[in-house]
N, C-alpha and C positions, 0 to 999 in steps of 0.2 A: 447579624450574628451568623457564623458558619454552622451549617447543619451537621449532625453527627456523621452522616455519610461523607460529607466534605472533609471532616477531620480524619475519618478513617482512610479516605483516599489519599490525603496528604501523608499520613503515617505510612501507608502501603507504598507510596512512591519513594519515600525516604529509605524504607527498608529494601526496595528494589534496587535503588542506586547503591546502597551498601553492598548488596549481593554482587552486582556487576563489578564494583570496585574490588571486592575480594577475589573475583575470578580473573582480574586483570583485563576486563573488557573495556579498554579505554576508548575504542572507536564507538562503541554503543553508548557509553557515558557521554561522549562528545556530542552525539546527536541530540540527546536529551538536554544537555546544557545549552546548546544553541537554540533548541526549541523553546526552552524556558527563558531565553534572553540573558542567560548567565555568561555566555561566550559569544563572540561575534561570528557571523557566517563565514568570514574569511578564514577562521581557524579550521572549520570543517573542510572548506574548499582546498586549503593547503594540505590537509591530511589525506584527502582523497586523490589529489592530482597525480601522485606517483603511480596510482593504479591504472591510469589512462595513458596508453602509449599507442602508436600507430598499429602495432600488431595485435592488439587486444581483440577478443571476440565479443559478440553482442551480450554474452552472459556477464562479462566484466562491466560493460556499459550499463546493464540493468542494475547491477549491484551498486554502482556509483550513483545512478539516478535515484534509486530507492533510498539510499542514505541521505541524499540532498532533499528528497521529498519528505522524508520523516522529519527533518528539521525545518521544513518550509523554506528551503533555499533553492528552489528551481529557477530563480531568476539571476543566479550568479553566472560569471563568465564560463565556468567549467560546464554548466548545464547547457549553455548555448553552443559550446564546442562539441559536446556530445550529440546535441540535436543535429548539427550539421553533418557529423560523422554518420549518424543513423540514416540520414537521407541518402547517403552514398552507399550504405551497405544493405539497403532494402532490396529484396528480391523482386524480379519482374512481376510476380503474382501478388505483390503487396505485403508479403510476409517478411519476418526476420527469422533466421535459422541459426542454430548453434552449429559450429563446425563438427561434423560427424554425428550430430544429434538427429533424432527422429523427425520425420516430416509429418505429413498428414495421411499418407497412403501406405499401408493401413496400420495404424498403431492402436486401434481400439478406442474406447471412450474415456479411459482414465488417463487424463493428461498428467504430465510430469513437468519438472522445472526446465527441461530442455526441449519440450515439445514446441513445435512451431506456433500452434495456436496460443499457448501460454505466453511465449516470448512476444508474439505480435500484439496480443492484447495489452500486456504490461508496458512494453516499450512504446506502443502507440499512445497509450494513455499518458505516460510521462512526457512524451513528445508534445502532446496537446496541451500540457500544463506549463511548458517552458515559454519563454519570451520569443523563441525562434521556431514556433510550430509552423509546419508547411502544409498548406491545404491539400496539395496533390498527394503528399506522403500519407496524410491522415485518411484521405478518401481511398487510397489504395489499400491501406491497412484495414479500414472498415469493410471494403469490398471482400478482402480475403476472409475476414472473420464472418461476414454475412454469408458468403458462399458455403462455408462449412458449419454454419449454425444449425443446430438441431436441439430441441428441448431435451433429447436423450443425453446430451453432453452434461447438463447440470442435474438431470434426474438420476444419473449414475451415482451422484453423491460426491463427485470430484471437486474438492476444494479448489484445485488449480483452475478448473473450468469456470467455476462460479466467480472466483476472484478476478480472473483475467477478463471475462466478459463484463462483469459488473464495473470493474475499474475503467475499461475502455469506454463503455457506453454511458457511464455517468460523467465522463469528461469530454467526449467527442460527439457532436451532433450527428445523428444517423437516422434514417427512416425506420430501422429496426429497433432503435434504442428503447422506446417505451415497452415494447413487448418483451425484449430480452431482459430488461431490468425487472419486470414483473416475475419472469421465470426465475431469475437469480435470487430475488428476494424470497420467493416461496420456498425454493430448494435450500437456501441457506437456513431459513427457519426450520424446515423439516430436518435437516442434518443436525442442527443444534438440539431440537427437541428429542431426536432419536439417540443423541449421544455420539453421533458419528463425527461431528465437528464441535470442538470444545469452545469455551468462552474466549480463549486467547485467539484462536484462529478465526472465530466469527468476528471478533472485534477488529481483527486485521483487515477484513473486507471493508468494514465501515471506515477505518482510518485511511485506507487506500482511496476510497470514494469521497473522502471529505464529507461524510454524511453521518447524521445521527439516526437515520432510518432509511430503509429501502422500499421502493414500491412492492406491493404484494406480500409484505411481511408484517406481522404483528410484533416481531422481535425488533427492539430498538435499543438505543443507548441506555435508556432508563432501566432496562432489565440487564443489559450486559455489564454495566459498571459494578453492580452488586455481585454479579456472577464472577467477575474478575477478582474482586476483593475476597470472596469466599474461597477461591481456588489457590490463593497465594500460600506458599509453604512457610514454615516457621523461620527458615533461614532467609526469607525475603525474596526468593526466586519462585518461579512457577515450574510445575512438574514437567518432565520430559525424560526420554529414555537415555540420553547422553548429556554430558556437561555442556557440549556445544549447543545442543538443542535447548537446554535450559536457559542458556544465555540468550538465544534467539527469542524464545518464548517470553522471557522476562522483559526484554526490550519491547516486544510487541504489546505485552500487557501494560507496561509503563506508558507507552505511547497512547494506548487506549484510555488509561486513567487521565491523561492530560487532555487529549483531544475530544473525548466523549463526555466530559463533564458538562453540566448545564452551562449555557452561555452566560448566565448570571453569577456563576461561581466567582468568589473573590480572587483577586490577582495574587494575593500573598500565598506563596507555597505552590499553588497550581495556577500559574498565569495563563489566561486564555491565549491560545496560539494565534498568530497573526492571520491565518487563513480565514478566520471567522468573519472578517469584514471584506474579504477580497471579492473582486468581480470575477465571475467566470469569464474565460476568454474564448473568443471565437476561433475557428480553425485557421484564420490568417493572423492570429496573435493580437488582434485589436480587442479592447474591453467591450463587453456587452452586458446589459443588465441581467 
């Protein structure tokens, strides 16, 4: 028999999907439908393909890879194509940089979505999760992130720093991985307890990392799922300052409700996502335990 929390989560997901539908957020709905097994991955691949053309910058590639990852579709042909492209656009220092975006010297500690550290952490992690991951490219990205690593990056409370470093080091083997993940886990929990990072954004770190918990943190999925349910608005969305941000937050919250549910959750309504049984892949793309 399904638990009361399970029934509440199923209802919350249905209301979230209704909200996204009312906002015309068809691409966000498509990610959820593919994740839940209601649509084939080829539908999402076809919808995203027009966004990828030879002149696109790495921020566009990041958006496409993020959408594929949300739906657990990083093994489709489009992801492999992007992985090849990213290896060509990687900078000599191992980073990826947005055209005209800030680098690392000197932009302070609060990373943003066009910062080289954020882009390198996120793109490197997604690259490591594709079937075409390249060991050299991943080592170069890890070297760039490692050279610029400082606990102060995450102690500043920057969600972008926490998410980028946690995402990369939870998916790509590196000598610094254990220590960095401990810092990320502690500072994510601190930000959540202090109210600087809300349940939606905290859950986003967990879904990026394919994890129900992080090293160094007492915060885990068992606490975040009820927090997500509590934060949902009466119209089915999650709060934010603009309609676009509400759509994004609602997608992230809905992904959290699907991916952070206990692994024994019933398939009906909240089907366990396919990543739950996958093998983590090594830097050369071969399966490893």
